[in-house]
Steps between C-alpha positions, in 0.01 A plus 500: 500500500431787737785727602448560871747791500263715294320728752182517292481122487572474871230750584242351270544127559663485842359790701189332640688185603784703656250719684320196644816317603650815658179573693433827315180343360280332761435134417440169670753223546399305186520808278844580642614146422356526148680829441827352626454200268437743212824687578687169529369392158631825350851391598462127428710412195261220397234754404472825316257784553337620179360851541351492149268217604382698803448815296288309250265383777490847660419657165219250440349548846521879477272493194223326694218690668289429804156389393297545817482695824628849573798453266296376201644628173828613659839359402639237731796656683727254672634564848864420578418170670297393195788587266733300723270198468517533121880533515519190720279287277595616152859620539711195583612250236738211494823618342538424131137391469165659439348312791353714777602398851158561656224280364262507796428780742280534805382850581338568835407858571242654730156593371452809284866541407471438127617140487208373290559753226876438509450124475245539220734736313796261528282205398373690196858590407610137528202385299533736204832688509765275655590339169403147596278327244181349646584634846307366796466723803351384827367731768405333823292683757370439850143457383286492186396865532864617507595274209207638299610856579847427361346346187273804449794738534 
């Protein structure tokens, strides 16, 4: 279980959420509520935060490269908000179990902000590296073209 008194841990896993909730990081109402829920989960005794699970996903994603556009061939570098999404999805587990709290996630982000690559990277991780035999991963998009883009990535 995460020790929230460790400054490194606080900075790494809590900074973005704290910055959003405090107003230091500009965000809309729904993001603020999501960040507050994230912070509440950190202190909820029913769950535990597993940094090792987050680091495994981050390590996997960091090995991937963009395959098209101006960034083609370059390593995928996550922004803080993208890391926070990974922490939120992959970090929380029911105490004394190996069952992840988050099983479904909806990600809505404005155009050209890297959401498609992030979703494709997480889907690929869940498909081949999450440790679940015969994993099934569903990506749902607004239209066929967007769904095909995710599949290609």
